[in-house]
C-alpha positions in Angstrom: -113.2 -40.3 87.5 -115.1 -37.5 85.6 -114.0 -35.0 88.2 -110.3 -35.9 87.7 -110.5 -35.6 83.9 -112.3 -32.3 84.3 -109.5 -31.0 86.6 -106.9 -32.3 84.2 -108.6 -30.6 81.2 -108.9 -27.3 83.1 -105.2 -27.4 84.1 -104.2 -28.2 80.6 -106.2 -25.2 79.3 -104.4 -23.0 81.9 -101.0 -24.2 80.8 -101.9 -23.6 77.1 -103.1 -20.1 78.0 -99.9 -19.3 80.0 -97.7 -20.6 77.2 -99.6 -18.4 74.7 -99.2 -15.4 76.9 -95.5 -16.1 77.4 -94.9 -16.4 73.6 -96.9 -13.3 72.9 -94.8 -11.4 75.5 -91.6 -12.8 74.2 -92.6 -11.7 70.6 -93.6 -8.2 71.8 -90.3 -7.7 73.7 -88.2 -9.0 70.8 -90.1 -6.7 68.3 -89.6 -3.7 70.7 -85.9 -4.3 71.0 -85.5 -4.7 67.2 -87.5 -1.6 66.5 -85.5 0.4 69.1 -82.2 -0.8 67.7 -83.3 0.2 64.2 -84.4 3.7 65.3 -81.1 4.2 67.3 -79.1 3.5 64.1 -80.0 7.0 62.9 -78.3 8.5 66.0 -74.6 9.3 66.2 -72.5 6.2 66.8 -71.0 5.2 70.0 -67.3 6.1 70.3 -68.0 9.4 68.4 -65.9 12.1 70.1 -68.1 15.2 70.1 -65.4 17.9 69.9 -63.6 16.2 67.1 -66.6 16.0 64.8 -67.5 19.7 65.1 -70.8 19.2 66.9 -69.8 21.2 69.9 -66.6 23.0 68.9 -66.7 26.0 71.0 -70.4 26.8 70.2 -72.4 27.9 73.3 -76.1 28.0 73.6 -78.3 30.1 75.9 -79.7 28.3 78.9 -83.1 29.1 80.5 -81.2 31.0 83.2 -79.5 33.3 80.7 -76.0 31.7 80.8 -74.1 30.5 77.8 -73.2 26.8 77.9 -71.6 24.3 75.5 -73.5 21.1 74.9 -70.6 18.8 75.9 -69.1 17.2 78.9 -67.0 19.3 81.2 -64.9 17.0 83.3 -67.5 14.3 84.2 -69.9 11.8 82.7 -72.7 13.8 81.1 -76.2 12.9 79.9 -77.4 15.0 77.0 -81.3 14.8 77.0 -83.0 16.1 73.9 -86.7 16.8 74.4 -89.7 18.8 73.1 -92.1 20.4 75.6 -95.1 18.9 73.8 -93.7 15.3 73.9 -95.7 13.2 76.3 -93.0 10.6 76.7 -90.6 13.4 77.7 -93.1 14.5 80.4 -93.3 10.9 81.6 -89.5 10.3 81.7 -88.0 13.6 82.8 -88.5 12.9 86.5 -86.2 9.9 86.1 -83.5 12.1 84.7 -84.0 14.6 87.5 -83.6 11.8 90.0 -80.3 10.6 88.4 -79.0 14.2 88.5 -80.0 14.7 92.2 -78.7 11.3 93.4 -75.4 11.1 91.5 -72.9 14.0 92.0 -70.5 12.4 89.5 -73.1 12.7 86.7 -73.9 15.9 84.9 -77.1 16.5 83.0 -77.8 19.0 80.2 -81.3 19.1 78.7 -81.7 20.5 75.2 -85.1 21.8 74.3 -86.0 21.4 70.6 -89.0 22.0 68.4 -90.7 24.3 70.9 -93.4 26.7 69.9 -92.1 29.4 72.3 -89.6 29.9 75.1 -92.6 30.1 77.5 -93.4 26.4 76.6 -89.9 25.4 77.7 -90.2 27.5 80.9 -93.6 25.8 81.6 -92.0 22.4 81.1 -89.2 23.2 83.5 -91.6 24.6 86.1 -94.0 21.7 85.9 -91.3 19.2 86.5 -89.2 21.3 88.9 -86.0 20.7 87.0 -82.7 21.8 88.6 -80.2 20.9 85.9 -79.3 23.2 83.0 -81.7 23.4 80.1 -80.5 24.8 76.8 -82.5 26.3 74.0 -81.5 24.2 71.1 -81.5 25.0 67.4 -82.3 23.2 64.2 -78.6 23.0 63.5 -77.9 21.4 66.9 -80.8 18.9 66.2 -79.2 18.0 62.9 -75.7 17.8 64.2 -76.7 15.3 67.0 -79.0 13.4 64.5 -82.1 13.8 66.6 -85.1 12.2 64.9 -87.4 11.4 67.9 -88.0 12.5 71.5 -86.6 12.0 74.0 -83.2 11.2 72.7 -80.3 10.6 75.1 -76.5 10.6 74.6 -74.1 9.7 77.4 -70.7 11.3 77.1 -67.6 10.3 79.1 -65.2 12.9 80.5 -63.5 13.1 77.1 -66.7 13.9 75.2 -66.9 10.4 73.7 -70.4 9.0 73.3 -70.6 5.8 75.4 -74.3 5.2 75.2 -77.4 6.4 73.3 -81.1 5.8 73.5 -84.4 6.9 72.2 -87.7 7.0 74.1 -88.7 6.4 77.7 -86.0 5.3 80.1 -86.2 4.5 83.8 -83.9 6.0 86.4 -82.1 2.7 86.7 -81.8 2.5 82.9 -80.3 6.0 82.7 -77.9 5.3 85.5 -76.7 2.0 84.0 -76.0 3.7 80.7 -73.6 6.1 82.5 -71.4 3.2 83.7 -68.4 2.6 81.5 -67.6 -1.1 81.1 
């Protein structure tokens, strides 16, 4: 009889521990979602049309390949990825963005480098991650116009330059892809 009570007590302790871990996980996930939502409130709102709010009206920025490019969609869904070369989360997430670009011909990607100490730092970032999509040298004005307050920041634009999704921080390849789908 003592062995049975001992086993029951042990099982009860395990159930209590699992319940505690579940509740702690649930609390952490809820807090993370709420904090992310609060941080995203500082970004441009969904349904903002980029060309109609003078963010991208005909202004072109130099890319790392020497071309001039606007920071807007040009005929297909576009992910705008704002990053800083010193940002560790940017280093961790950029390969996911590269994969989305390589595996989805209907999605365009433009990365915008901000808060860089030198152009060399941007070139080193590109080289280190073997990026094949356009990277633009951003400006403080562009940072303010897109309301960038943290890195990385993402905007997804539809073909008409309307913001359909936005996000701050790390994102998986699947998360990036799902944001490009218009519902």
